C-alpha positions in Angstrom: 88.5 62.9 74.4 85.7 60.4 74.3 83.3 59.9 77.3 82.1 56.2 78.5 78.3 55.6 76.5 75.7 53.8 78.0 75.4 50.1 76.8 71.6 49.9 75.6 70.5 51.4 72.5 69.4 55.1 72.5 68.2 55.7 69.1 64.9 56.6 70.2 66.5 59.6 72.3 68.3 60.8 69.7 64.6 62.3 68.1 64.9 64.6 71.0 67.9 66.8 69.8 68.3 70.5 70.1 66.8 71.5 66.8 64.2 68.9 66.6 66.4 66.7 63.8 69.1 64.8 62.9 71.7 64.3 59.5 74.0 62.0 58.8 77.2 62.4 59.4 78.3 63.4 56.0 76.3 66.5 56.6 79.2 68.2 58.1 81.4 68.3 54.6 78.2 69.2 52.6 76.2 72.2 54.3 78.2 73.9 57.1 75.5 76.9 57.2 73.1 75.5 59.8 74.2 74.2 63.3 72.8 70.2 63.6 73.4 67.5 65.5 75.1 64.8 63.5 74.5 60.9 64.4 77.1 58.3 64.3 76.0 54.5 64.3 79.0 52.0 65.4 79.0 48.7 62.5 79.5 46.7 65.7 76.5 47.6 68.0 73.6 49.4 68.3 75.2 52.7 69.8 74.8 56.0 69.2 77.1 58.6 69.5 75.9 62.8 68.6 78.3 65.8 68.3 77.5 69.7 66.8 79.2 71.4 64.2 78.2 75.1 64.4 78.3 77.7 61.5 81.4 78.5 60.1 83.5 80.0 57.3 86.2 78.5 55.8 88.0 74.9 56.2 85.3 72.2 56.9 86.4 70.3 60.2 88.1 67.2 58.8 90.6 64.1 59.3 93.2 66.1 57.1 92.8 69.4 58.9 93.6 68.0 62.6 96.9 66.3 61.1 97.4 69.6 60.0 97.1 71.0 63.3 98.8 68.1 65.2 102.2 68.4 63.1 101.9 72.4 63.6 101.7 71.1 67.6 104.6 69.0 66.8 106.9 71.4 65.8 106.1 73.7 68.4 107.0 71.1 71.1 110.2 70.3 69.5 111.1 73.9 69.4 110.3 74.8 72.3 112.9 72.0 73.3 114.8 72.3 76.4 113.8 76.1 77.0 110.9 77.1 78.5 107.6 78.2 77.6 107.1 81.8 78.7 103.4 83.6 78.2 102.3 86.6 79.5 98.3 86.6 80.4 97.3 90.1 81.0 93.7 91.7 81.1 92.0 89.0 83.2 89.2 89.5 85.6 88.8 87.1 88.7 85.3 86.8 90.2 84.8 85.0 93.7 82.2 82.2 93.9 80.2 81.3 96.7 79.7 78.0 97.7 79.0 77.1 101.4 79.7 73.3 100.7 83.4 73.5 98.8 86.1 72.0 101.0 88.1 75.4 100.9 87.3 78.7 102.3 87.4 80.4 99.0 87.3 80.1 95.3 88.7 82.8 92.9 87.5 81.9 89.2 90.0 83.9 86.6 89.0 84.3 82.9 89.6 86.6 79.9 91.6 86.3 76.7 90.8 82.5 76.2 91.9 81.9 79.6 89.7 80.2 82.5 91.2 78.6 85.5 90.5 78.4 89.5 92.7 79.6 92.5 91.7 77.8 95.7 92.7 79.9 99.0 93.0 78.2 102.4 91.5 81.0 103.5 89.6 84.2 102.3 91.8 86.7 101.1 90.9 90.5 101.8 92.2 94.1 100.1 94.2 94.7 103.6 97.1 91.7 103.4 100.1 92.0 101.6 101.4 90.1 98.3 103.2 87.6 100.8 100.3 87.1 102.8 97.9 85.8 99.5 100.9 83.7 98.3 101.1 82.0 101.4 97.2 81.3 101.7 97.2 79.6 98.1 96.1 76.0 98.0 95.9 75.3 94.0 95.8 76.9 90.9 93.5 74.7 88.2 96.2 73.5 85.6 93.9 73.4 82.7 92.4 76.8 80.7 96.4 78.1 79.6 95.8 78.9 76.1 99.1 78.4 73.6 98.5 81.6 71.5 101.1 80.4 69.0 98.8 77.6 68.3 95.3 78.5 68.7 93.6 80.2 65.6 89.7 81.2 64.9 88.9 77.2 64.5 91.4 75.9 67.0 92.3 76.3 70.7 95.6 74.6 71.9 95.9 74.5 76.1 98.5 73.6 78.1 97.5 70.6 80.3 98.7 68.0 83.3 98.0 64.4 82.7 98.6 63.4 86.7 96.8 66.4 88.6 94.5 69.0 87.4 95.9 71.5 90.1 99.2 73.2 90.2 100.2 73.6 94.2 103.8 74.6 93.7 105.9 77.4 91.9 103.4 79.8 92.9 104.3 83.6 93.2 102.3 86.6 94.2 104.5 89.6 92.4 101.6 92.1 93.5 98.4 92.3 95.0 97.3 96.2 95.7 94.6 98.0 94.8 92.5 95.4 92.9 95.5 94.1 90.9 96.9 90.6 91.0 100.1 89.8 89.6 101.4 86.0 89.8 104.1 84.1 88.5 104.1 80.5 87.9 107.2 78.0 87.3 106.1 74.6 86.6 106.0 71.7 84.1 102.9 70.7 82.1 102.5 66.9 80.5 100.6 67.7 77.4 99.0 69.5 75.0 95.4 69.5 73.5 93.8 71.0 70.9 90.1 71.4 69.9 88.2 72.8 67.2 86.2 75.4 68.6 83.3 74.7 66.0 82.6 71.2 67.1 80.8 70.5 70.5 79.5 67.5 72.3 75.7 67.0 71.3 72.8 64.8 72.9 72.2 62.1 74.2 75.8 61.7 75.5 78.4 64.1 75.0 81.1 62.8 72.8 83.8 64.5 70.1 84.7 63.0 67.2 88.5 61.9 66.3 88.9 64.8 63.9 88.0 67.6 66.1 90.7 66.9 68.8 94.6 66.6 69.0 96.2 65.4 72.0 100.1 65.4 72.6 101.7 64.0 75.8 104.6 65.7 76.1 106.6 67.5 78.8 107.5 71.0 78.5 108.6 73.6 81.4 106.7 76.9 81.7 107.4 80.2 83.3 103.9 81.9 83.5 103.5 86.0 84.1 99.5 86.4 85.2 97.9 90.1 85.5 94.6 89.7 87.3 91.7 92.5 88.2 89.9 92.1 91.0 87.3 94.4 91.1 85.5 93.4 94.4 88.9 94.2 95.9 89.9 97.6 94.3 90.2 100.8 96.2 91.1 99.4 99.7 94.0 100.0 102.0 96.7 97.8 102.8 97.9 96.4 105.7 100.9 98.8 105.8 98.0 101.1 106.9 98.4 101.8 110.7 94.3 101.9 110.4 94.6 98.1 110.4 97.7 97.2 112.3 98.8 97.8 115.6 102.1 97.4 116.3 102.7 95.7 120.3 105.7 96.5 122.2 108.1 94.4 123.2 106.8 94.6 127.1 103.4 92.8 126.0 104.7 90.0 124.3 103.6 86.9 126.1 106.3 85.1 124.8 109.8 86.0 123.1 111.2 82.7 121.9 109.6 79.0 121.4 110.7 75.7 120.2 108.2 76.1 117.0 106.4 79.2 115.5 102.7 77.7 116.1 104.0 77.4 120.2 104.8 81.1 119.8 101.6 82.2 118.6 99.2 80.0 119.8 99.6 81.7 123.2 98.0 84.6 121.7 94.5 82.3 121.3 94.5 80.1 124.3 92.4 82.3 126.0 89.5 82.0 123.6 90.0 78.5 123.4 90.1 77.6 127.3 86.4 79.6 127.8 83.8 77.4 129.2 81.1 79.2 127.0 81.0 80.4 123.1 82.3 78.6 119.9 85.7 80.0 119.1 87.3 79.0 115.6 91.0 79.6 115.2 92.9 79.7 111.7 96.9 79.5 112.1 98.9 80.6 108.6 102.9 80.2 108.5 104.9 81.1 105.8 108.8 82.1 105.0 108.8 85.8 103.7 111.7 88.0 102.6 109.8 90.9 103.2 111.5 91.9 106.2 113.4 94.9 107.8 116.8 95.7 106.6 118.4 94.0 109.7 116.6 90.7 109.1 117.6 90.3 105.4 120.1 87.7 105.9 118.0 85.4 108.2 115.7 82.6 107.9 112.1 84.8 108.9 109.0 83.6 108.7 105.5 85.5 109.1 102.8 84.0 111.3 99.6 84.8 111.4 96.7 83.4 114.2 93.2 84.7 113.9 90.4 84.1 116.3 87.0 84.3 115.4 83.6 84.1 117.4 84.7 85.3 120.4 82.7 85.4 123.8 83.0 88.9 124.4 80.7 92.0 124.4 83.1 94.1 122.2 85.4 91.9 119.9 84.2 89.9 117.4 87.5 88.9 115.9 91.0 89.0 116.6 94.3 88.3 114.7 97.9 88.6 115.8 100.7 88.9 113.2 104.2 87.9 114.2 107.3 87.9 112.5 109.5 85.2 113.8 113.5 84.0 113.4 114.9 81.3 113.5 118.5 81.4 115.7 119.7 77.9 117.1 116.8 75.9 116.8 114.5 78.2 118.4 112.0 80.7 117.4 112.9 84.3 118.3 109.9 87.0 118.1 110.9 90.2 116.1 107.8 92.0 115.6 104.0 91.4 116.7 100.7 93.3 115.4 97.3 93.1 116.2 94.4 93.9 114.3 90.8 93.3 115.7 87.2 93.3 114.2 84.6 95.4 116.4 81.2 94.4 117.4 80.3 98.0 117.9 82.3 99.2 114.9 81.0 102.5 112.7 82.2 99.6 109.6 81.1 96.3 110.4 83.2 93.5 109.5 86.2 95.7 109.1 89.9 95.4 110.9 90.9 98.2 113.0 94.0 99.0 114.7 92.1 100.6 117.7 90.8 98.6 120.5 87.2 97.8 120.7 85.2 99.4 123.3 
């Protein structure tokens, strides 16, 4: 795509390109052996656009090469037709990005095998969570960066794109989350296909790409994506099923057994901290439909809800979270299971969740 260009003369700025010189546009076809900046001057005005063509072997970037790639991409879309594109992306790596000013609490940058995208989470995830918990915390998955291997080549990289939104927010399922491995299934519909010649990059002073270096076809096609992501920082930790993380709270200790809403059913476990005259507690609440339930509840509408309180005004407790399995029946929510996990200020493992009472 082309970027807006400042409507002032910038010919002088082109004197300071990467290698210190410019060459005419036709040099792209005559000497592919050195990297250079290509300057194109419009016949209608004095604007100058620049891009770079890097050293390469084989065919030159050209309009004819673009038209061949465009025809190949159009044939692929026709072949997909009413079927679904079903690629597998394996061998990916995920790294958490630290940005305290970002709107969401956590982002995971995923890359590998010509794939690069970001997952945004409504709450920081950790290795002690279940697959269902992680799924419930995914806010979005970046839509750019899903490479179409059937069209990509040494010269061209083709990706599936969304035109109306850069994010996928629906059809996301976490199939695995254990020992630093995250498995995802994404059912979505892409609205376009875009290809770019890998050897042509934006130049100076204003980034632009020549027409012969990119292809864009706006045509919708459905997709079922399968992704396997390794998250090294979460590898080797225990899961939420480990009794060292959660302890079950018996029925007689429940503060509420049923309520008109799941929030009302669980919020009672944070009321005491919020009503304190001192301190600055912060509360997060998450609830999502789950099928990962005991055998007797398989045919019921079940929700797993977790309310977490941070910044607790207590000498021994840093944070605590209550997780409840609730069942919907006749317009009411019934608590069926309740678990508690805490972070202790005097723990031998600072910052670790534990089922043991804090002393």
